[in-house]
C-alpha positions as CSV (number, residue, x, y, z in Angstrom):
1,X,106.1,62.9,98.8
2,X,107.2,66.7,99.0
3,X,110.7,67.8,99.5
4,X,111.7,68.2,103.0
5,X,114.5,69.8,105.0
6,X,117.5,67.5,104.6
7,X,116.6,66.5,101.0
8,X,119.0,67.2,98.2
9,X,117.7,70.3,96.2
10,X,117.2,69.7,92.4
11,X,119.7,71.0,89.9
12,X,118.5,74.6,88.7
13,X,119.5,75.6,85.2
14,X,117.5,78.3,84.0
15,X,117.9,82.0,82.4
16,X,117.6,85.1,84.3
17,X,116.0,88.5,83.3
18,X,119.3,89.5,81.5
19,X,119.6,86.2,79.6
20,X,122.2,84.7,81.8
21,X,122.4,81.1,82.5
22,X,121.9,80.5,86.3
23,X,122.9,77.0,87.4
24,X,123.0,75.6,91.0
25,X,126.3,73.8,90.2
26,X,128.0,77.2,89.5
27,X,127.5,78.5,93.1
28,X,130.7,77.0,94.5
29,X,129.5,76.5,97.9
30,X,127.6,79.4,98.5
31,X,124.2,79.3,100.4
32,X,121.2,79.8,98.1
33,X,118.0,81.6,99.1
34,X,115.6,80.5,96.1
35,X,112.1,82.1,96.4
36,X,109.2,81.0,94.3
37,X,106.5,83.6,93.6
38,X,103.2,83.9,91.7
39,X,103.7,86.7,89.3
40,X,105.9,89.8,88.4
41,X,104.2,93.0,89.5
42,X,101.4,91.9,91.7
43,X,101.1,93.7,95.2
44,X,102.2,90.7,97.3
45,X,105.0,89.7,95.0
46,X,106.3,93.1,94.7
47,X,106.3,93.6,98.5
48,X,108.2,90.2,98.8
49,X,110.8,91.2,96.0
50,X,111.4,94.6,97.5
51,X,111.9,93.1,101.0
52,X,114.8,90.9,99.4
53,X,116.0,94.1,97.5
54,X,116.1,96.2,100.8
55,X,118.3,93.5,102.7
56,X,120.0,92.3,99.7
57,X,123.3,93.5,101.3
58,X,122.9,91.4,104.3
59,X,122.6,88.2,102.1
60,X,125.9,89.3,100.3
61,X,127.7,90.0,103.4
62,X,126.8,86.6,104.5
63,X,128.1,85.1,101.2
64,X,124.8,84.1,99.9
65,X,123.0,84.3,96.7
66,X,119.2,85.2,96.3
67,X,117.3,84.1,93.1
68,X,113.7,84.6,92.6
69,X,111.7,82.3,90.2
70,X,108.0,82.5,88.6
71,X,106.6,81.6,85.6
72,X,107.0,85.0,83.8
73,X,109.3,85.3,80.9
74,X,112.7,87.1,80.8
75,X,111.2,90.3,79.5
76,X,108.6,90.6,82.3
77,X,111.5,90.0,84.8
78,X,113.6,92.5,83.3
79,X,111.0,95.0,83.4
80,X,109.9,94.0,87.0
81,X,113.7,94.1,88.2
82,X,114.3,97.6,86.7
83,X,110.9,99.0,87.9
84,X,111.8,98.2,91.4
85,X,115.6,98.0,91.5
86,X,115.9,94.4,92.0
87,X,119.8,93.8,92.1
88,X,119.3,89.8,92.3
89,X,118.4,87.0,89.5
90,X,115.0,86.5,88.5
91,X,114.7,83.3,86.8
92,X,112.3,82.2,84.2
93,X,110.5,79.0,84.7
94,X,107.8,79.4,82.0
95,X,106.8,75.8,81.7
96,X,107.0,75.4,85.8
97,X,109.7,72.6,85.2
98,X,111.7,74.0,88.4
99,X,108.5,74.5,90.2
100,X,107.4,71.1,89.8
101,X,111.0,69.5,90.5
102,X,110.7,71.6,94.0
103,X,107.2,70.3,94.3
104,X,106.1,73.8,95.0
105,X,102.3,73.3,95.9
106,X,99.4,75.3,94.2
107,X,97.1,77.2,96.3
108,X,93.5,76.2,96.1
109,X,94.7,74.0,93.2
110,X,95.1,77.0,90.9
111,X,97.3,79.5,92.0
112,X,101.1,79.1,92.2
113,X,102.2,79.3,95.8
114,X,104.8,81.6,97.4
115,X,107.7,79.1,99.0
116,X,111.3,79.9,99.8
117,X,114.0,77.3,100.0
118,X,117.3,78.0,101.7
119,X,119.8,75.6,100.2
120,X,123.3,75.3,101.8
121,X,126.6,75.2,100.0
122,X,126.4,71.4,99.5
123,X,123.1,71.5,97.7
124,X,121.0,70.4,100.9
125,X,117.7,72.0,101.7
126,X,117.8,73.7,105.1
127,X,114.9,75.6,105.5
128,X,111.4,75.7,103.5
129,X,109.0,78.4,104.1
130,X,105.4,78.3,102.6
131,X,103.1,81.4,103.1
132,X,101.2,83.0,100.2
133,X,99.9,86.0,102.1
134,X,103.0,87.4,103.7
135,X,105.7,88.0,101.2
136,X,108.1,90.0,103.4
137,X,108.0,87.1,105.9
138,X,110.0,85.1,103.3
139,X,112.9,87.3,103.6
140,X,112.9,87.4,107.5
141,X,112.9,83.6,107.7
142,X,115.5,83.3,104.8
143,X,117.8,85.8,106.6
144,X,117.3,84.1,110.0
145,X,118.3,80.8,108.4
146,X,121.3,82.1,106.3
147,X,122.7,83.6,109.6
148,X,122.5,80.3,111.4
149,X,124.2,78.6,108.8
150,X,127.0,81.2,108.6
151,X,127.4,80.7,112.4
152,X,127.9,77.0,112.3
153,X,130.7,77.3,109.6
Protein backbone atom coordinates (compact mmCIF):
# COMPACT_ATOMS: atom_id res chain seq x y z
CA UNK A 1 0.00 0.00 0.00
CA UNK A 2 1.39 3.42 -0.98
CA UNK A 3 2.29 6.08 1.57
CA UNK A 4 -0.59 8.39 2.39
CA UNK A 5 -1.20 11.70 4.10
CA UNK A 6 -0.94 11.09 7.85
CA UNK A 7 1.78 8.42 7.53
CA UNK A 8 5.23 8.86 9.04
CA UNK A 9 7.75 9.75 6.35
CA UNK A 10 10.65 7.36 5.82
CA UNK A 11 13.99 8.53 7.17
CA UNK A 12 16.16 10.47 4.74
CA UNK A 13 19.95 10.08 4.75
CA UNK A 14 21.55 11.07 1.44
CA UNK A 15 24.35 13.26 0.09
CA UNK A 16 23.58 16.55 -1.66
CA UNK A 17 25.28 18.21 -4.62
CA UNK A 18 28.05 19.57 -2.38
CA UNK A 19 28.82 16.29 -0.66
CA UNK A 20 26.95 17.23 2.53
CA UNK A 21 24.94 14.58 4.34
CA UNK A 22 21.27 15.52 4.53
CA UNK A 23 19.27 13.72 7.19
CA UNK A 24 15.63 14.24 8.03
CA UNK A 25 16.54 13.78 11.71
CA UNK A 26 18.64 16.97 11.54
CA UNK A 27 15.73 19.23 10.55
CA UNK A 28 14.82 20.03 14.17
CA UNK A 29 11.09 20.46 13.67
CA UNK A 30 11.20 22.26 10.31
CA UNK A 31 8.67 21.52 7.61
CA UNK A 32 10.31 19.75 4.66
CA UNK A 33 9.25 20.05 1.04
CA UNK A 34 10.72 16.97 -0.65
CA UNK A 35 10.27 16.86 -4.40
CA UNK A 36 11.20 13.85 -6.49
CA UNK A 37 11.88 14.64 -10.11
CA UNK A 38 12.96 12.46 -13.05
CA UNK A 39 16.25 13.95 -14.28
CA UNK A 40 18.53 16.99 -14.12
CA UNK A 41 18.41 19.44 -17.03
CA UNK A 42 15.30 18.10 -18.74
CA UNK A 43 12.75 20.79 -19.67
CA UNK A 44 10.04 19.83 -17.15
CA UNK A 45 12.51 19.25 -14.33
CA UNK A 46 14.27 22.54 -15.01
CA UNK A 47 10.92 24.39 -14.93
CA UNK A 48 10.06 22.71 -11.62
CA UNK A 49 13.47 23.33 -10.05
CA UNK A 50 13.44 26.98 -11.16
CA UNK A 51 9.94 27.53 -9.76
CA UNK A 52 11.22 26.38 -6.36
CA UNK A 53 14.28 28.63 -6.84
CA UNK A 54 12.15 31.65 -7.71
CA UNK A 55 10.03 31.16 -4.59
CA UNK A 56 12.71 29.84 -2.25
CA UNK A 57 12.61 32.94 -0.03
CA UNK A 58 8.90 32.27 0.64
CA UNK A 59 9.75 28.80 1.94
CA UNK A 60 12.65 30.18 3.98
CA UNK A 61 10.43 32.87 5.52
CA UNK A 62 7.97 30.13 6.50
CA UNK A 63 10.80 28.26 8.27
CA UNK A 64 10.79 25.31 5.90
CA UNK A 65 13.42 23.40 3.91
CA UNK A 66 13.27 22.43 0.24
CA UNK A 67 15.12 19.34 -1.00
CA UNK A 68 15.01 17.93 -4.53
CA UNK A 69 15.70 14.24 -5.23
CA UNK A 70 16.57 12.35 -8.39
CA UNK A 71 18.72 9.42 -9.41
CA UNK A 72 21.42 11.70 -10.83
CA UNK A 73 24.81 11.74 -9.10
CA UNK A 74 26.19 14.63 -7.05
CA UNK A 75 28.29 15.92 -9.97
CA UNK A 76 25.23 16.20 -12.22
CA UNK A 77 23.30 17.85 -9.37
CA UNK A 78 26.12 20.34 -8.75
CA UNK A 79 26.21 21.32 -12.44
CA UNK A 80 22.40 21.58 -12.55
CA UNK A 81 22.33 23.73 -9.40
CA UNK A 82 25.12 26.01 -10.64
CA UNK A 83 23.64 26.37 -14.14
CA UNK A 84 20.27 27.45 -12.76
CA UNK A 85 21.26 29.11 -9.46
CA UNK A 86 19.39 26.61 -7.30
CA UNK A 87 19.82 27.59 -3.62
CA UNK A 88 18.53 24.37 -2.05
CA UNK A 89 19.83 20.82 -1.63
CA UNK A 90 19.59 18.30 -4.46
CA UNK A 91 19.92 14.79 -3.07
CA UNK A 92 21.51 12.00 -5.05
CA UNK A 93 19.44 8.81 -4.91
CA UNK A 94 21.45 6.81 -7.45
CA UNK A 95 20.10 3.42 -6.42
CA UNK A 96 16.53 4.74 -5.92
CA UNK A 97 16.46 3.63 -2.28
CA UNK A 98 14.67 6.79 -1.13
CA UNK A 99 12.33 6.74 -4.12
CA UNK A 100 11.33 3.17 -3.21
CA UNK A 101 11.00 4.04 0.51
CA UNK A 102 8.58 6.85 -0.40
CA UNK A 103 6.86 4.52 -2.86
CA UNK A 104 7.16 7.03 -5.69
CA UNK A 105 5.53 5.33 -8.67
CA UNK A 106 6.89 5.03 -12.17
CA UNK A 107 4.94 6.51 -15.06
CA UNK A 108 4.03 3.91 -17.69
CA UNK A 109 6.13 1.49 -15.65
CA UNK A 110 9.37 3.06 -16.89
CA UNK A 111 9.80 6.77 -16.18
CA UNK A 112 10.45 8.08 -12.68
CA UNK A 113 7.43 10.12 -11.61
CA UNK A 114 7.36 13.68 -10.32
CA UNK A 115 5.96 13.63 -6.77
CA UNK A 116 6.22 16.20 -3.99
CA UNK A 117 5.77 15.47 -0.29
CA UNK A 118 5.23 18.10 2.40
CA UNK A 119 6.40 16.68 5.72
CA UNK A 120 5.67 18.51 8.97
CA UNK A 121 8.12 19.09 11.80
CA UNK A 122 7.11 15.83 13.48
CA UNK A 123 7.89 13.78 10.36
CA UNK A 124 4.29 13.25 9.28
CA UNK A 125 3.35 13.47 5.62
CA UNK A 126 0.88 16.35 5.32
CA UNK A 127 0.49 16.49 1.54
CA UNK A 128 1.36 14.42 -1.54
CA UNK A 129 1.19 15.89 -5.02
CA UNK A 130 1.77 13.76 -8.13
CA UNK A 131 1.83 15.45 -11.53
CA UNK A 132 4.41 14.51 -14.15
CA UNK A 133 3.55 17.20 -16.69
CA UNK A 134 3.23 20.41 -14.65
CA UNK A 135 6.48 20.87 -12.73
CA UNK A 136 5.73 24.40 -11.45
CA UNK A 137 2.43 23.19 -9.96
CA UNK A 138 4.52 21.29 -7.40
CA UNK A 139 5.89 24.54 -5.99
CA UNK A 140 2.43 26.13 -5.87
CA UNK A 141 0.92 23.13 -4.05
CA UNK A 142 3.84 22.90 -1.62
CA UNK A 143 3.70 26.62 -0.84
CA UNK A 144 -0.03 26.50 -0.17
CA UNK A 145 0.35 23.57 2.25
CA UNK A 146 3.39 25.02 4.06
CA UNK A 147 1.45 28.26 4.58
CA UNK A 148 -1.48 26.27 6.02
CA UNK A 149 0.83 24.41 8.40
CA UNK A 150 2.42 27.68 9.51
CA UNK A 151 -1.02 29.25 10.23
CA UNK A 152 -1.98 26.32 12.46
CA UNK A 153 1.09 26.67 14.66
